[in-house]
C-alpha positions in Angstrom: 73.6 10.6 4.7 76.1 8.4 5.2 79.5 8.2 3.5 79.7 4.8 1.6 83.5 4.0 2.0 85.3 1.0 -0.2 87.9 -1.2 1.9 90.2 -3.3 0.7 92.6 -3.8 3.7 91.6 -6.3 6.3 94.2 -4.5 8.8 92.4 -1.3 8.1 91.9 0.2 11.7 88.3 1.5 11.0 87.1 -1.7 10.7 88.5 -2.5 14.1 84.7 -3.0 15.9 84.6 -6.0 13.5 87.7 -8.0 14.0 87.9 -11.3 15.6 84.1 -11.9 16.3 84.3 -15.5 16.7 86.6 -14.8 20.0 84.0 -15.3 22.3 86.2 -14.3 25.4 87.9 -11.4 23.8 84.4 -9.9 22.3 82.7 -10.9 25.7 85.5 -9.0 27.7 85.9 -5.8 24.7 82.0 -5.2 23.8 80.9 -3.8 27.1 84.1 -2.3 28.0 84.1 0.0 24.8 80.5 0.4 24.9 79.7 -1.7 21.4 77.8 -4.5 20.1 77.4 -6.5 17.1 74.1 -6.7 14.7 74.2 -9.3 12.3 71.8 -9.2 9.3 69.1 -6.7 7.5 66.3 -7.3 9.9 68.5 -7.2 13.1 70.1 -3.7 12.1 66.9 -2.3 11.5 65.4 -3.5 14.6 68.7 -2.0 17.1 67.8 1.3 15.1 64.1 1.2 15.5 65.2 0.8 19.3 67.3 3.8 19.6 70.5 2.0 19.8 73.1 4.9 17.7 74.7 3.3 14.9 78.7 3.4 15.1 79.2 2.0 11.4 78.0 -0.9 9.3 80.0 -3.4 7.2 78.5 -4.3 3.9 79.2 -6.8 1.4 78.9 -4.8 -1.9 75.4 -6.7 -2.9 74.1 -5.7 0.1 74.2 -1.9 -0.5 70.9 -1.8 -2.7 69.1 -3.7 -0.1 70.2 -1.4 2.7 70.0 1.9 0.8 67.4 3.5 2.9 69.6 2.6 6.3 72.6 4.0 4.3 70.7 7.3 3.5 69.6 7.7 7.4 72.6 6.6 8.9 75.3 9.2 10.6 78.0 6.7 10.6 80.5 5.7 7.9 79.4 2.7 5.9 82.4 0.4 4.6 81.7 -1.5 1.5 83.8 -4.7 1.5 84.0 -7.9 -0.5 83.0 -11.1 1.4 86.6 -12.6 1.6 87.5 -9.5 2.8 84.6 -9.4 5.7 85.5 -13.2 6.1 89.2 -12.3 7.1 88.0 -9.2 9.4 85.3 -11.4 11.3 87.1 -14.7 11.3 83.9 -16.3 9.6 81.4 -16.3 6.6 79.0 -13.4 7.0 76.4 -15.5 5.4 73.7 -12.4 5.7 76.4 -9.8 4.0 75.5 -7.1 6.8 76.9 -6.2 10.3 76.5 -3.1 12.0 78.7 -1.7 15.1 76.1 -0.3 17.6 76.6 1.7 20.8 74.9 0.3 23.7 72.8 2.6 25.7 72.9 2.6 29.9 70.9 -0.1 31.3 68.0 1.2 33.4 67.7 0.3 37.2 65.6 -2.7 38.2 63.0 -0.5 40.3 62.3 1.8 36.9 61.8 -1.6 34.7 59.6 -3.3 37.3 57.5 -0.2 37.7 55.7 -0.7 34.3 55.6 -4.3 34.6 53.4 -7.2 36.0 55.1 -10.2 34.1 58.5 -10.6 34.6 61.1 -13.1 33.7 64.5 -13.7 36.4 67.2 -15.6 34.7 70.0 -16.9 37.4 73.3 -17.8 35.5 71.9 -18.3 32.3 75.2 -18.1 30.7 74.7 -19.5 27.1 74.4 -16.8 24.3 72.1 -19.1 22.2 69.5 -19.5 25.3 69.9 -16.0 26.5 68.6 -15.3 22.6 66.1 -18.0 22.8 64.6 -17.0 26.0 64.1 -13.1 24.8 62.4 -14.1 21.6 59.8 -16.2 23.8 59.4 -13.5 25.9 58.7 -10.8 23.4 56.3 -13.3 21.5 54.5 -14.4 24.1 53.7 -11.1 26.1 56.2 -11.0 29.2 56.9 -7.0 30.0 60.9 -7.1 31.2 63.6 -9.6 31.9 65.7 -9.2 35.3 69.9 -11.0 34.9 72.0 -12.0 37.4 75.3 -10.8 37.2 76.6 -14.3 36.1 74.0 -14.1 33.1 75.4 -14.2 29.4 75.0 -10.4 27.8 72.1 -10.3 25.8 73.8 -8.2 23.3 76.4 -10.3 22.4 76.1 -11.0 18.6 74.9 -14.9 18.8 72.2 -13.8 21.4 71.3 -10.8 19.5 70.8 -13.1 16.2 69.0 -15.9 18.2 66.5 -13.7 19.3 66.2 -11.9 15.8 66.1 -8.6 18.0 63.9 -9.4 20.3 66.6 -8.2 22.7 65.8 -4.7 21.9 62.1 -5.0 22.4 61.9 -6.3 25.6 63.1 -4.1 28.9 65.5 -5.4 30.8 68.2 -5.0 33.9 70.8 -6.5 36.1 70.1 -7.5 39.4 72.3 -6.7 42.2 74.6 -9.4 43.5 73.9 -11.3 46.9 70.9 -13.1 48.7 68.9 -9.5 48.8 68.3 -9.2 44.9 65.5 -11.0 44.8 63.8 -9.0 47.9 63.6 -5.9 45.8 61.3 -7.7 43.4 59.4 -9.0 46.2 58.9 -5.6 47.5 57.6 -4.7 44.2 54.8 -6.3 44.5 55.9 -10.0 42.6 55.1 -13.7 43.5 57.8 -15.0 42.8 58.0 -18.8 40.8 61.0 -21.0 40.4 60.9 -23.3 37.6 62.3 -26.4 38.4 61.6 -30.4 37.3 61.6 -31.3 41.2 58.4 -34.1 41.3 57.6 -32.1 44.4 56.8 -28.7 42.9 53.1 -27.8 41.7 52.4 -28.3 38.4 51.9 -25.1 36.6 48.1 -25.4 35.5 47.5 -25.7 39.8 50.0 -22.5 40.4 47.7 -20.3 37.9 50.4 -17.9 37.6 48.0 -15.8 34.5 45.4 -15.2 37.9 48.4 -13.2 39.6 48.4 -9.7 39.9 52.3 -9.8 39.3 54.7 -12.8 38.7 58.6 -13.2 38.6 59.0 -16.5 37.1 62.7 -17.6 38.0 64.7 -19.5 35.4 68.1 -21.1 36.2 70.9 -22.4 33.5 71.0 -25.5 31.4 71.7 -28.9 33.5 72.1 -26.9 36.8 68.8 -25.0 37.2 68.3 -22.7 39.8 70.5 -22.5 42.7 69.2 -23.5 46.4 69.5 -20.1 47.4 67.1 -19.1 44.5 64.6 -21.9 45.4 64.5 -20.9 48.7 63.9 -17.6 48.1 60.8 -18.4 46.0 57.2 -18.2 46.9 56.2 -21.3 45.3 58.1 -23.8 42.8 56.2 -24.9 39.4 56.7 -27.0 37.1 55.8 -28.2 33.5 54.3 -31.8 33.9 56.1 -34.0 31.7 54.9 -37.1 29.5 56.7 -40.4 28.5 59.4 -40.2 30.6 60.8 -37.1 29.9 62.4 -35.4 33.1 63.1 -31.9 31.9 63.0 -29.3 29.0 66.1 -27.3 27.4 65.3 -24.3 29.3 64.5 -22.0 26.2 61.8 -24.2 25.7 60.5 -24.7 29.2 61.0 -20.9 29.2 58.4 -20.5 26.0 55.8 -23.5 27.6 56.1 -21.2 31.1 56.0 -17.5 29.3 52.6 -18.6 27.7 51.2 -20.2 30.8 51.8 -17.1 32.6 50.8 -14.8 30.3 47.8 -16.3 28.7 44.3 -15.3 29.3 45.6 -12.0 31.6 43.2 -9.5 31.5 44.8 -6.3 30.0 46.1 -3.1 31.5 
């Protein structure tokens, strides 16, 4: 059972995991280096624990203590009870959900391990917006994608905003980081995947004609908002595919496009 500790000093060093949560650059550097990430809200904290991430500590507004009582009772980490005002001073913003947890990261699996049991994977290139990362993971989980592969320059799925937007789906879809360099996608192809590059280019094959749900193993490639996939990624693909548009719309937000494409990739696929 965790010890419940009341803290009334925003400079208490025991709260250091939670300081400056709105400083994106600081947190992007600090969290991976220190092996931690922040889970926000009751559901996300529970899902992180259920996924096997060890808790370092928890920070709760007093009114959330009863709601989180079962988590507190099972935790083997300190739980700090603070006022909403103190939580805001420490974190830099009003903690609407009243509950934060500092969780320990787990080592990422190698790419070949993630691919071994997968049939439908997402490959993200340079998707560096945390909101888009979270939205894509949530859709991947909901629509039955098996795994996610990230280029080295993709944003951190465990950054607080990504985790929050995904509603904890980042914990339920296996993911790995690809190596840098032109040979990274070759490892995916060698594992038996057909590479489909999603692009708004009118010369690309419409998604329904490509019929990705009938393919044995598919890797759907997504690029960053605005820029899309690089020329190198497009050239490495087996097929370039597009989502047909109406009313003169030329493209969708990458999060929305991903959800549409995931449905096309997974709909009607035979059971494993």
